[in-house]
Every structure is written in C-alpha cells, then in structure tokens.
gemmi code that builds the backbone of each chain (N, CA, C; Angstrom):
import gemmi

chains = {
    "A": [
        ("GLU", (22.659, 5.587, 12.352), (21.426, 4.774, 11.536), (21.338, 5.425, 10.828)),
        ("ILE", (21.156, 4.916, 9.255), (20.639, 5.520, 7.895), (19.644, 6.001, 8.294)),
        ("VAL", (18.796, 6.952, 7.462), (17.208, 7.559, 8.236), (17.587, 7.681, 6.404)),
        ("MET", (15.598, 6.757, 6.514), (15.018, 7.017, 4.845), (14.139, 8.239, 5.197)),
        ("THR", (13.969, 8.593, 4.536), (12.655, 10.389, 3.892), (12.161, 9.695, 2.627)),
        ("GLN", (10.538, 9.421, 2.572), (10.128, 9.526, 1.586), (9.136, 10.167, 1.066)),
        ("SER", (8.738, 10.811, -0.138), (8.535, 12.100, -0.712), (7.268, 11.474, -1.623)),
        ("PRO", (5.667, 12.229, -1.657), (5.736, 12.832, -0.951), (4.714, 11.509, 0.097)),
        ("ALA", (3.915, 12.319, 1.703), (3.053, 11.755, 2.047), (2.210, 10.384, 1.503)),
        ("THR", (1.577, 11.111, 0.555), (0.250, 11.320, 0.058), (0.635, 11.279, -0.774)),
        ("LEU", (-0.197, 10.978, -2.680), (-0.230, 10.514, -3.289), (-1.089, 10.508, -4.368)),
        ("SER", (-1.831, 11.253, -4.712), (-3.407, 11.368, -5.324), (-3.686, 11.011, -6.842)),
        ("VAL", (-3.550, 10.072, -7.304), (-3.085, 10.114, -9.020), (-4.256, 9.797, -9.475)),
        ("SER", (-4.999, 9.644, -10.827), (-5.549, 8.592, -11.806), (-5.492, 7.530, -12.345)),
        ("PRO", (-6.041, 5.948, -12.157), (-5.487, 4.962, -13.129), (-5.645, 5.758, -14.175)),
        ("GLY", (-4.065, 4.475, -14.692), (-3.991, 5.268, -15.981), (-2.923, 5.929, -16.054)),
        ("GLU", (-2.743, 6.463, -15.290), (-1.384, 7.528, -15.654), (-0.448, 6.958, -14.840)),
        ("ARG", (0.893, 7.854, -14.663), (2.470, 7.640, -13.954), (2.240, 8.138, -13.133)),
        ("ALA", (2.507, 6.940, -11.660), (3.064, 7.580, -10.230), (4.527, 7.465, -9.942)),
        ("THR", (5.195, 9.055, -9.540), (6.050, 8.748, -9.438), (6.346, 9.340, -7.540)),
        ("LEU", (7.291, 7.892, -7.647), (6.974, 7.751, -5.663), (9.043, 8.683, -5.458)),
        ("SER", (9.438, 8.973, -5.090), (10.900, 9.183, -4.333), (11.366, 8.732, -2.791)),
        ("CYS", (12.591, 8.232, -2.553), (12.769, 8.343, -1.017), (14.598, 8.703, -1.417)),
        ("ARG", (14.810, 9.517, -0.426), (16.591, 9.622, -0.354), (16.900, 8.839, 1.045)),
        ("ALA", (17.848, 8.882, 1.027), (18.843, 8.079, 1.967), (19.760, 10.099, 2.474)),
        ("SER", (20.214, 9.504, 3.784), (20.237, 10.735, 4.861), (22.422, 10.120, 5.100)),
        ("GLN", (22.516, 9.785, 3.920), (23.894, 8.409, 3.419), (23.880, 8.206, 1.975)),
        ("SER", (24.923, 7.377, 1.179), (24.426, 7.367, 0.200), (24.561, 5.144, 0.431)),
        ("VAL", (23.668, 4.934, -0.132), (23.704, 3.370, 0.379), (23.211, 2.260, -1.183)),
        ("SER", (24.792, 3.438, -1.327), (24.913, 2.308, -3.020), (23.593, 2.706, -4.343)),
        ("SER", (23.416, 1.312, -4.224), (21.988, 0.535, -4.792), (21.389, -0.528, -3.850)),
        ("ASN", (22.416, 0.039, -2.626), (21.235, -1.214, -1.347), (19.925, -0.816, -1.393)),
        ("LEU", (18.444, -0.669, -2.226), (17.752, -0.651, -1.758), (16.819, -0.821, -2.474)),
        ("ALA", (15.462, -1.018, -1.376), (14.115, -2.586, -1.558), (13.021, -1.512, -1.799)),
        ("TRP", (12.023, -1.415, -2.669), (10.747, -0.696, -2.489), (10.083, -2.320, -2.269)),
        ("TYR", (8.794, -2.117, -1.256), (8.003, -2.754, -0.707), (5.917, -2.156, -0.904)),
        ("GLN", (5.498, -2.879, -1.615), (4.107, -2.157, -1.237), (3.339, -3.002, -0.588)),
        ("GLN", (2.071, -2.431, -0.069), (1.207, -2.677, 1.245), (0.022, -2.594, 1.522)),
        ("LYS", (-0.758, -3.533, 1.217), (-2.174, -3.132, 1.016), (-2.951, -3.162, 2.389)),
        ("PRO", (-3.820, -2.270, 2.465), (-4.530, -2.154, 3.895), (-4.656, -3.913, 4.574)),
        ("GLY", (-4.384, -4.095, 6.061), (-4.632, -5.620, 6.438), (-3.408, -6.769, 5.698)),
        ("GLN", (-2.213, -6.555, 5.024), (-1.573, -7.200, 4.354), (-0.469, -7.420, 4.909)),
        ("ALA", (0.306, -8.023, 4.404), (1.614, -7.717, 4.719), (3.104, -7.579, 3.434)),
        ("PRO", (3.979, -6.877, 3.529), (4.563, -6.103, 2.926), (4.777, -7.157, 1.832)),
        ("ARG", (5.078, -6.112, 0.186), (5.700, -7.297, -0.792), (6.077, -6.874, -1.406)),
        ("LEU", (7.238, -7.466, -1.799), (8.945, -6.730, -2.187), (8.061, -6.513, -3.453)),
        ("LEU", (9.047, -5.363, -4.101), (8.497, -4.927, -5.364), (9.541, -5.001, -6.215)),
        ("ILE", (11.108, -4.263, -5.546), (12.318, -4.194, -6.413), (13.414, -3.801, -5.726)),
        ("TYR", (14.072, -4.367, -6.140), (15.774, -5.201, -4.673), (16.670, -4.228, -6.030)),
        ("GLY", (17.944, -4.077, -5.372), (19.217, -3.047, -5.865), (18.582, -2.286, -6.657)),
        ("ALA", (17.543, -1.645, -6.122), (17.082, -0.076, -6.684), (16.634, -0.485, -8.020)),
        ("SER", (17.086, -1.109, -8.679), (16.252, -1.141, -9.752), (15.745, -2.595, -10.330)),
        ("THR", (15.904, -3.648, -9.597), (15.470, -5.212, -9.507), (14.195, -5.370, -9.436)),
        ("ARG", (13.723, -5.456, -10.346), (11.965, -6.641, -10.099), (12.178, -7.572, -9.617)),
        ("ALA", (11.756, -8.235, -8.580), (11.249, -8.992, -7.689), (10.155, -9.570, -8.370)),
        ("THR", (10.301, -11.254, -8.770), (9.853, -12.076, -9.083), (8.481, -11.943, -9.137)),
        ("GLY", (7.695, -12.020, -10.054), (6.615, -11.903, -10.491), (5.788, -10.266, -10.714)),
        ("ILE", (7.010, -9.299, -10.027), (6.455, -8.385, -10.277), (6.373, -7.268, -11.956)),
        ("PRO", (4.930, -6.601, -11.944), (4.578, -6.211, -13.504), (5.806, -5.484, -14.070)),
        ("ALA", (5.767, -5.151, -15.012), (6.747, -4.280, -16.093), (6.373, -2.944, -15.890)),
        ("ARG", (5.178, -2.526, -14.993), (4.828, -1.652, -15.218), (5.482, -0.571, -13.792)),
        ("PHE", (5.756, -1.424, -13.231), (6.708, -0.985, -11.784), (8.984, -0.848, -11.522)),
        ("SER", (9.220, 0.195, -11.631), (10.088, 0.445, -11.941), (11.166, 0.973, -10.993)),
        ("GLY", (12.443, 0.669, -10.578), (13.207, 1.541, -10.020), (14.313, 2.375, -10.446)),
        ("SER", (14.852, 3.100, -10.197), (15.728, 3.932, -10.548), (16.688, 4.671, -9.299)),
        ("GLY", (18.083, 5.169, -9.202), (17.939, 6.150, -8.535), (19.936, 4.886, -7.930)),
        ("SER", (20.791, 6.143, -7.320), (21.563, 5.229, -6.375), (22.475, 6.120, -5.860)),
        ("GLY", (22.874, 6.222, -4.142), (23.850, 6.903, -3.621), (22.372, 7.584, -2.520)),
        ("THR", (21.677, 8.688, -3.120), (20.978, 9.248, -1.577), (19.523, 9.517, -2.186)),
        ("GLU", (19.242, 9.010, -4.197), (18.003, 9.130, -4.719), (17.657, 8.348, -5.484)),
        ("PHE", (15.919, 8.060, -4.719), (15.620, 6.828, -5.456), (14.453, 7.177, -5.650)),
        ("THR", (14.143, 6.988, -7.178), (12.235, 6.084, -7.544), (11.693, 5.584, -7.540)),
        ("LEU", (10.467, 5.569, -7.589), (9.592, 3.989, -7.960), (8.726, 4.212, -8.949)),
        ("THR", (8.799, 4.150, -10.157), (7.851, 5.169, -10.304), (6.893, 3.674, -11.164)),
        ("ILE", (5.203, 3.380, -11.456), (4.542, 3.043, -11.716), (3.834, 3.909, -12.724)),
        ("SER", (3.981, 2.843, -14.060), (4.134, 3.761, -15.752), (2.251, 3.713, -16.283)),
        ("SER", (1.499, 2.969, -15.414), (0.259, 3.205, -15.728), (-1.202, 2.527, -14.451)),
        ("LEU", (-1.247, 3.291, -13.667), (-2.282, 3.110, -12.951), (-3.081, 1.752, -12.333)),
        ("GLN", (-2.641, 1.120, -12.651), (-3.638, 0.328, -12.477), (-4.367, 0.083, -10.791)),
        ("SER", (-6.167, -0.625, -10.695), (-6.637, -0.380, -9.542), (-5.933, -0.818, -8.048)),
        ("GLU", (-5.270, -1.687, -8.725), (-4.649, -2.761, -7.289), (-3.366, -1.790, -7.336)),
        ("ASP", (-3.016, -1.222, -7.718), (-1.606, -0.426, -7.162), (-2.075, 0.935, -6.360)),
        ("PHE", (-3.346, 0.489, -6.100), (-3.430, 1.562, -4.829), (-2.904, 1.254, -3.130)),
        ("ALA", (-1.989, 2.083, -2.846), (-1.626, 1.162, -1.612), (-0.348, 1.858, -0.975)),
        ("VAL", (0.179, 1.364, 0.191), (1.624, 2.091, 1.029), (2.614, 1.390, 0.106)),
        ("TYR", (3.745, 2.714, -0.270), (5.037, 1.933, -0.752), (5.718, 2.485, 0.238)),
        ("TYR", (6.885, 1.424, 0.703), (7.544, 1.750, 1.257), (9.392, 1.697, 0.624)),
        ("CYS", (10.062, 2.264, 1.074), (11.530, 2.039, 0.958), (12.506, 1.666, 1.838)),
        ("GLN", (13.535, 0.903, 1.809), (14.307, -0.003, 2.912), (15.698, 0.121, 1.879)),
        ("GLN", (16.473, 0.764, 3.080), (17.516, 0.556, 2.425), (18.664, -0.443, 3.559)),
        ("TYR", (19.304, -1.241, 2.461), (20.455, -2.017, 3.344), (21.645, -2.793, 3.301)),
        ("ASN", (22.028, -0.960, 2.604), (23.466, -0.965, 2.537), (24.177, -1.328, 4.162)),
        ("ASN", (23.620, -0.182, 4.887), (24.973, -0.522, 5.908), (23.212, -1.472, 7.184)),
        ("TRP", (24.142, -2.600, 6.823), (22.822, -3.052, 7.653), (23.322, -4.760, 8.414)),
        ("PRO", (22.636, -4.685, 10.032), (21.906, -4.426, 10.123), (22.107, -2.812, 11.117)),
        ("PRO", (20.922, -1.831, 11.459), (19.343, -2.243, 11.287), (19.589, -1.957, 9.442)),
        ("ALA", (19.122, -3.075, 8.859), (17.869, -2.178, 7.815), (17.111, -1.063, 8.394)),
        ("THR", (17.054, -0.330, 7.769), (16.102, 0.938, 7.909), (14.906, 1.285, 6.333)),
        ("PHE", (13.597, 2.047, 7.294), (12.819, 1.762, 6.038), (12.017, 3.127, 6.074)),
        ("GLY", (11.641, 3.883, 4.883), (11.155, 5.500, 5.164), (9.984, 4.970, 5.908)),
        ("GLN", (9.245, 6.169, 5.833), (8.220, 5.812, 6.371), (6.603, 5.852, 5.521)),
        ("GLY", (7.125, 5.834, 4.526), (5.926, 5.340, 3.389), (5.095, 7.231, 2.675)),
        ("THR", (4.843, 6.522, 1.466), (3.788, 7.186, 0.881), (2.378, 6.211, 0.193)),
        ("LYS", (1.200, 7.012, 0.620), (0.570, 6.301, 0.385), (0.193, 6.757, -0.922)),
        ("LEU", (0.148, 5.824, -1.780), (-1.041, 5.919, -2.822), (-1.903, 5.555, -3.503)),
        ("GLU", (-3.031, 7.075, -3.304), (-4.546, 6.736, -3.650), (-5.341, 7.193, -5.214)),
        ("ILE", (-6.599, 7.073, -4.898), (-7.100, 7.327, -5.973), (-6.620, 8.614, -5.913)),
        ("LYS", (-6.810, 9.240, -7.596), (-7.630, 11.066, -7.490), (-8.648, 10.986, -7.541)),
    ],
    "B": [
        ("GLN", (4.431, -23.688, -3.016), (4.293, -21.870, -2.780), (5.263, -21.766, -1.321)),
        ("VAL", (6.021, -20.556, -1.190), (6.716, -20.713, 0.138), (5.702, -19.900, 1.339)),
        ("GLN", (5.441, -20.583, 1.949), (3.770, -20.165, 2.724), (5.110, -19.696, 4.315)),
        ("LEU", (4.992, -18.240, 5.017), (5.851, -18.265, 6.364), (4.394, -17.927, 6.736)),
        ("VAL", (3.571, -18.722, 8.363), (2.593, -18.221, 9.288), (3.221, -18.356, 10.803)),
        ("GLU", (2.464, -17.308, 10.992), (3.120, -16.651, 12.259), (2.312, -17.101, 13.413)),
        ("SER", (2.450, -16.960, 14.411), (1.308, -17.297, 15.752), (1.776, -17.124, 17.178)),
        ("GLY", (1.162, -16.898, 18.381), (1.147, -17.119, 19.085), (1.511, -15.385, 19.533)),
        ("GLY", (0.977, -14.376, 18.954), (0.762, -13.185, 19.550), (-0.073, -12.784, 20.035)),
        ("GLY", (-0.620, -12.133, 21.358), (-1.428, -11.713, 21.865), (-1.857, -10.783, 22.471)),
        ("LEU", (-2.291, -10.681, 23.399), (-2.549, -9.531, 24.755), (-1.659, -10.003, 26.041)),
        ("VAL", (-0.549, -8.647, 25.841), (-0.002, -9.201, 27.489), (-0.075, -8.251, 28.690)),
        ("LYS", (0.616, -8.068, 28.914), (1.293, -6.942, 30.668), (2.037, -6.894, 30.031)),
        ("PRO", (2.439, -4.905, 30.359), (3.615, -4.446, 30.555), (4.925, -5.139, 31.752)),
        ("GLY", (5.423, -6.383, 31.302), (6.958, -6.801, 31.956), (6.459, -8.320, 31.517)),
        ("GLY", (5.543, -8.615, 30.980), (5.839, -9.991, 30.312), (6.592, -9.832, 29.679)),
        ("SER", (5.439, -11.424, 29.030), (6.423, -12.249, 28.494), (5.711, -12.801, 27.261)),
        ("LEU", (6.413, -13.065, 25.501), (5.758, -14.255, 24.640), (6.283, -14.667, 23.865)),
        ("ARG", (6.014, -15.792, 23.515), (7.164, -16.778, 22.160), (6.276, -16.455, 21.144)),
        ("LEU", (6.959, -15.661, 20.179), (6.475, -16.266, 18.694), (6.683, -17.321, 18.059)),
        ("SER", (5.950, -17.902, 16.655), (6.546, -18.790, 16.834), (5.938, -18.411, 14.557)),
        ("CYS", (7.204, -19.170, 13.878), (7.142, -18.860, 12.535), (6.504, -20.250, 12.097)),
        ("ALA", (6.057, -20.452, 11.569), (6.398, -22.517, 10.984), (6.394, -21.913, 9.059)),
        ("ALA", (7.126, -22.245, 8.279), (7.932, -22.116, 6.973), (7.472, -23.342, 6.571)),
        ("SER", (7.345, -23.479, 5.242), (7.036, -24.198, 3.965), (6.944, -24.036, 2.514)),
        ("GLY", (6.996, -25.262, 1.738), (7.760, -24.313, 0.075), (9.202, -24.036, 0.391)),
        ("PHE", (10.157, -23.681, 0.620), (11.300, -24.119, 0.657), (11.749, -24.740, 1.795)),
        ("THR", (13.896, -24.721, 1.254), (14.405, -25.815, 2.251), (14.563, -24.005, 3.006)),
        ("PHE", (14.359, -24.349, 4.508), (14.397, -23.301, 5.349), (15.637, -23.148, 6.313)),
        ("SER", (16.168, -24.658, 6.242), (17.897, -24.376, 6.507), (18.135, -23.761, 5.725)),
        ("ASP", (18.403, -23.421, 4.506), (19.327, -22.217, 4.119), (19.190, -20.973, 3.667)),
        ("TYR", (18.290, -20.536, 4.707), (17.749, -19.378, 4.078), (17.811, -18.466, 5.581)),
        ("TYR", (18.197, -17.153, 5.465), (18.903, -16.609, 6.459), (16.552, -15.812, 7.239)),
        ("MET", (16.552, -15.351, 8.288), (15.671, -14.839, 8.756), (15.693, -13.669, 9.046)),
        ("SER", (14.385, -13.022, 9.296), (14.300, -11.567, 10.282), (13.057, -11.802, 10.360)),
        ("TRP", (12.475, -10.890, 11.338), (11.411, -10.627, 12.544), (11.298, -9.448, 12.374)),
        ("ILE", (9.952, -8.696, 11.551), (9.872, -7.002, 11.542), (8.685, -6.289, 12.064)),
        ("ARG", (8.417, -5.350, 12.281), (7.612, -4.919, 12.944), (6.880, -3.396, 12.729)),
        ("GLN", (5.468, -4.094, 12.859), (4.792, -2.763, 12.257), (3.703, -2.118, 13.599)),
        ("ALA", (4.244, -0.587, 14.240), (2.898, -0.636, 15.583), (1.809, -0.107, 14.688)),
        ("PRO", (0.535, 0.028, 15.360), (-0.815, -0.280, 14.473), (-0.559, 1.891, 14.268)),
        ("GLY", (-1.017, 1.292, 12.701), (-0.703, 2.772, 11.842), (0.866, 2.870, 11.374)),
        ("LYS", (1.254, 2.845, 11.210), (2.799, 3.434, 11.958), (3.764, 2.791, 10.482)),
        ("GLY", (4.991, 3.047, 10.684), (5.806, 1.806, 9.238), (6.063, 1.177, 9.144)),
        ("LEU", (7.229, 0.626, 8.785), (7.845, -0.960, 9.375), (9.130, -0.786, 10.285)),
        ("GLU", (9.307, -1.653, 11.209), (10.186, -1.769, 12.176), (11.622, -2.890, 12.113)),
        ("TRP", (12.802, -3.258, 11.244), (13.066, -4.314, 11.592), (13.330, -4.752, 13.130)),
        ("VAL", (13.377, -5.945, 13.652), (13.423, -6.286, 14.822), (15.210, -7.148, 14.752)),
        ("SER", (14.870, -8.308, 14.451), (15.770, -9.240, 14.163), (16.249, -9.606, 13.192)),
        ("TYR", (17.517, -10.453, 12.558), (17.922, -11.918, 12.143), (18.868, -12.368, 12.287)),
        ("ILE", (18.538, -13.659, 11.807), (19.217, -14.961, 12.771), (19.770, -15.932, 10.677)),
        ("SER", (20.866, -16.316, 11.084), (21.660, -16.802, 10.010), (21.246, -17.622, 9.814)),
        ("SER", (21.524, -18.573, 8.883), (20.784, -19.952, 8.435), (21.128, -21.343, 9.051)),
        ("SER", (22.241, -21.144, 10.068), (22.929, -21.818, 11.277), (22.683, -21.880, 12.550)),
        ("GLY", (22.198, -20.265, 12.510), (21.745, -20.005, 13.557), (22.920, -18.605, 14.098)),
        ("SER", (23.987, -19.467, 13.636), (25.219, -18.905, 14.632), (25.145, -17.359, 14.255)),
        ("THR", (24.624, -16.980, 13.736), (25.051, -15.085, 13.777), (23.277, -14.705, 13.891)),
        ("ILE", (23.363, -13.602, 14.605), (22.221, -12.905, 14.763), (22.083, -11.569, 15.278)),
        ("TYR", (21.474, -10.868, 14.863), (21.559, -9.688, 14.729), (20.134, -8.800, 15.785)),
        ("TYR", (20.755, -7.848, 16.679), (19.143, -7.787, 17.323), (18.624, -6.017, 17.572)),
        ("ALA", (18.158, -4.961, 16.165), (17.569, -3.991, 16.856), (17.747, -3.681, 17.956)),
        ("ASP", (18.107, -1.678, 18.612), (19.014, -1.674, 20.033), (17.516, -2.134, 20.651)),
        ("SER", (16.579, -1.194, 20.126), (15.026, -1.331, 20.692), (14.898, -1.893, 21.301)),
        ("VAL", (15.185, -3.490, 20.907), (14.742, -5.000, 20.992), (15.836, -5.990, 22.122)),
        ("LYS", (17.217, -5.386, 21.918), (18.445, -6.091, 22.551), (18.499, -6.418, 23.409)),
        ("GLY", (19.084, -6.897, 24.378), (18.652, -7.262, 26.291), (17.177, -7.903, 26.148)),
        ("ARG", (16.361, -7.438, 25.431), (14.907, -8.331, 25.879), (14.621, -9.604, 25.087)),
        ("PHE", (14.659, -9.106, 23.439), (14.407, -10.087, 22.968), (15.270, -11.385, 22.257)),
        ("THR", (14.860, -12.359, 21.903), (15.653, -13.350, 21.428), (15.355, -13.749, 20.150)),
        ("ILE", (15.843, -14.300, 19.357), (15.673, -14.680, 18.091), (16.215, -16.114, 18.131)),
        ("SER", (15.270, -17.350, 17.579), (16.111, -18.849, 17.342), (15.825, -19.493, 16.737)),
        ("ARG", (16.006, -20.272, 16.039), (15.075, -21.681, 15.065), (15.556, -22.922, 15.179)),
        ("ASP", (14.669, -23.044, 14.578), (14.645, -25.119, 14.818), (14.393, -25.588, 13.271)),
        ("ASN", (16.005, -25.536, 12.766), (15.813, -26.020, 11.508), (14.885, -27.622, 10.926)),
        ("ALA", (15.098, -28.429, 11.987), (14.831, -29.413, 11.994), (13.130, -29.832, 11.754)),
        ("LYS", (12.798, -28.499, 12.529), (10.820, -27.986, 12.644), (10.595, -27.240, 11.683)),
        ("ASN", (11.577, -26.323, 11.067), (11.542, -24.962, 9.776), (10.264, -24.721, 10.183)),
        ("SER", (11.202, -24.103, 11.526), (10.521, -22.901, 12.507), (11.554, -21.776, 13.458)),
        ("LEU", (11.019, -20.219, 13.074), (11.369, -19.646, 13.861), (10.965, -19.034, 14.601)),
        ("TYR", (11.354, -18.575, 15.733), (11.264, -18.181, 17.587), (11.106, -16.276, 17.830)),
        ("LEU", (11.057, -15.877, 17.857), (10.892, -14.740, 18.872), (10.229, -15.079, 20.236)),
        ("GLN", (11.568, -14.653, 21.442), (10.922, -14.756, 22.562), (10.852, -13.416, 23.404)),
        ("MET", (9.782, -12.883, 23.685), (10.266, -11.218, 23.557), (9.692, -11.527, 25.505)),
        ("ASN", (10.361, -10.777, 25.938), (10.347, -10.631, 27.127), (10.105, -8.709, 27.987)),
        ("SER", (10.200, -8.390, 29.040), (10.470, -7.015, 29.429), (9.187, -6.569, 28.368)),
        ("LEU", (8.150, -6.828, 28.197), (7.566, -6.097, 27.080), (7.149, -4.337, 27.812)),
        ("ARG", (7.553, -3.660, 26.399), (6.582, -2.675, 26.804), (5.605, -2.476, 25.934)),
        ("ALA", (4.838, -0.954, 25.872), (3.731, -1.051, 25.612), (4.191, -0.712, 24.236)),
        ("GLU", (5.421, 0.202, 23.535), (5.512, 0.929, 22.556), (6.244, -0.633, 21.649)),
        ("ASP", (5.867, -1.766, 22.332), (6.256, -2.893, 22.028), (5.207, -3.343, 20.645)),
        ("THR", (3.647, -2.643, 20.639), (2.448, -2.734, 20.052), (2.972, -2.828, 19.059)),
        ("ALA", (2.806, -4.876, 18.133), (2.857, -4.465, 16.622), (2.272, -5.530, 16.177)),
        ("VAL", (2.167, -5.001, 14.703), (2.066, -6.698, 14.170), (3.970, -7.216, 14.220)),
        ("TYR", (4.284, -8.351, 14.208), (4.807, -9.046, 14.033), (5.100, -10.117, 12.920)),
        ("TYR", (5.785, -9.019, 11.565), (6.385, -10.174, 10.518), (7.587, -10.997, 11.057)),
        ("CYS", (7.505, -12.058, 10.002), (8.338, -13.162, 10.184), (8.576, -12.722, 8.627)),
        ("ALA", (10.041, -13.184, 7.839), (10.085, -13.074, 6.327), (11.466, -13.649, 6.015)),
        ("ARG", (11.612, -13.985, 4.647), (12.838, -14.770, 4.662), (13.596, -13.423, 3.928)),
        ("ASP", (14.861, -13.831, 4.283), (15.864, -12.922, 3.575), (16.731, -13.631, 2.488)),
        ("SER", (18.215, -14.139, 2.292), (18.079, -14.697, 1.870), (19.255, -15.901, 1.897)),
        ("LYS", (19.098, -16.691, 0.740), (20.064, -18.306, 0.792), (21.148, -18.237, 0.779)),
        ("GLY", (21.810, -18.011, 2.081), (23.248, -18.606, 2.238), (24.199, -17.184, 2.607)),
        ("TYR", (22.963, -15.684, 2.552), (23.702, -15.148, 3.406), (22.884, -14.232, 3.919)),
        ("SER", (22.477, -12.886, 4.112), (22.213, -11.933, 4.949), (22.329, -10.816, 3.065)),
        ("SER", (20.906, -10.824, 3.017), (20.741, -9.785, 1.572), (20.055, -8.425, 2.067)),
        ("GLY", (19.611, -8.939, 3.503), (18.501, -7.369, 4.056), (18.215, -7.254, 3.698)),
        ("PHE", (17.128, -7.552, 2.597), (15.657, -7.297, 2.379), (15.348, -9.005, 2.291)),
        ("CYS", (13.528, -8.486, 2.037), (13.129, -10.169, 2.643), (12.249, -10.419, 1.220)),
        ("ASP", (12.246, -11.425, 0.350), (11.383, -11.469, -0.370), (9.590, -11.989, -0.228)),
        ("TYR", (9.839, -13.061, 0.677), (8.522, -12.984, 1.349), (8.129, -12.460, 2.970)),
        ("TRP", (6.607, -12.145, 3.187), (6.398, -12.438, 4.252), (5.662, -13.181, 4.666)),
        ("GLY", (5.268, -13.503, 6.184), (4.032, -13.790, 6.836), (2.739, -13.254, 6.271)),
        ("GLN", (2.106, -12.907, 7.597), (0.458, -12.282, 7.893), (0.916, -11.267, 8.516)),
        ("GLY", (1.472, -11.736, 9.638), (1.853, -11.231, 10.667), (0.870, -11.494, 12.048)),
        ("THR", (1.549, -12.045, 12.771), (0.822, -11.824, 14.275), (1.080, -10.404, 15.524)),
        ("LEU", (-0.421, -10.516, 15.582), (-0.380, -9.513, 16.312), (-0.179, -9.216, 17.820)),
        ("VAL", (0.725, -8.467, 18.713), (1.067, -8.790, 19.759), (0.625, -7.282, 20.268)),
        ("THR", (-0.332, -7.384, 21.538), (-0.872, -6.212, 22.174), (-0.423, -5.589, 24.314)),
        ("VAL", (0.573, -4.795, 24.112), (1.290, -4.471, 25.352), (0.393, -3.454, 25.774)),
        ("SER", (-0.417, -4.055, 27.368), (-1.635, -3.282, 28.311), (-1.641, -2.876, 29.000)),
        ("SER", (-2.007, -2.519, 30.070), (-2.687, -3.215, 31.073), (-3.779, -3.526, 31.605)),
    ],
}
model = gemmi.Model(1)
for chain_id, residues in chains.items():
    chain = gemmi.Chain(chain_id)
    for i, (resn, *xyz) in enumerate(residues, 1):
        res = gemmi.Residue()
        res.name, res.seqid = resn, gemmi.SeqId(i, " ")
        for name, pos in zip(("N", "CA", "C"), xyz):
            atom = gemmi.Atom()
            atom.name, atom.element = name, gemmi.Element(name[0])
            atom.pos, atom.b_iso = gemmi.Position(*pos), 0.0
            res.add_atom(atom)
        chain.add_residue(res)
    model.add_chain(chain)
structure = gemmi.Structure()
structure.add_model(model)
structure.setup_entities()
C-alpha cells in the first residue's frame, strides 16, 4: 500500500497571501494524484485530479503540480473561504486508493 | 445537479449489523462507478469499497473485507453498504461518492454529506 505524507500538518497564512501545501508518496504514483478540500461538518470537495487539472467549478487560484512522488497544491491568494483541511489522494496503485493525513490551513 | 444522499447510520453494538443506503440523482447512476469512503471522528479519509457501474466488479479495503458488502440497484438509483460484525474501529462518517463514468478513475468528483455510524456498547 502506498503511504501518502502531507506537510505541514498545520499551515498558518494571512488572507491574500499564497499557501503552498506538500504531499509525498512512498513510491511513484505518476500523475495519479487528487486534492480535496474539506470544511468542518462538510463532505470533501474535489479540487484537483491528474496532479494539475482543476475540477469543474474550481477557481483558478488553486493549482496543482508535481509527478512521481512529490506534489504541491498552491493557493495563490487566500480567500476567507479557503481556510479548511486539504487532503491528497493517490489512485495510481488502486485499490486501495490512499489519502494523506491532511493539512489544516488556518488564518494567521 | 448531482445529489448523493446517505441514510441508515446510527448507534449499533459491537458485533451488530447496519445497512447504509445512498440515493443518487441528477446524473445517470447506472453509468458510474461508485465508492464508499469513511472518516473516523477527527481523523482522515479511508477508502472502504467500490463497485463498477454494472455491479460486476467490486473491491474492499482489507480492514472491511469479509464483513462489509457493497451493492447497487440501478433501477432505484441506489448504492448500499451492508456492514456486519461491526467493531468500535468502524465508527465513522460514511460517505457515498461518485467515481467515473464507465471505468474507475480512483478519485471521486461528488460526495454525499455522509451518515454517522457509531459502534459502541
């Protein structure tokens, strides 16, 4: 099973600034990586798939990059609604699909 | 618009059973692979099971294999998860989620709001 590790666990950023979240796979997952956003009491929302393709309706301030074992989610200018927990998920060697433990993005 | 509505969660004793349902609308349910994904309180996400559009292909996480059964009724636009021999560690919010059309991509573009299953004596 591929282990996904996200860093940092918590990231404090001011509104309007850039946020960079990292995700590392224990072995190559090619570009088969997705990012989700989850707000308290809500279901996860797909942001990015294929490492860099935005899902339908996702604002352009969200971008994904990377391949192999190292991936990044960048939010270019943080809005108040962006403060949430973010999960990466690999689907290269699946089933099972595996998720990272999450990065909590909080207001600084 | 795509809607997934789970039901059937609740409090059950260890060793007990529960059947979750997911009612789908806003898309051609029979075209899509579907998954169940769970989240223990305050924890991360864990993929549980998926089923192909016809129901002919099914996979389970090792943690639930032999205890959980996924199924679907395309005529009723519904997905199910029969959970037997429940354990405390099965306590979680269970999400029904849509995979891809005609194949399994491995990621899910729509999720229901979830139903809470609590296993406790």
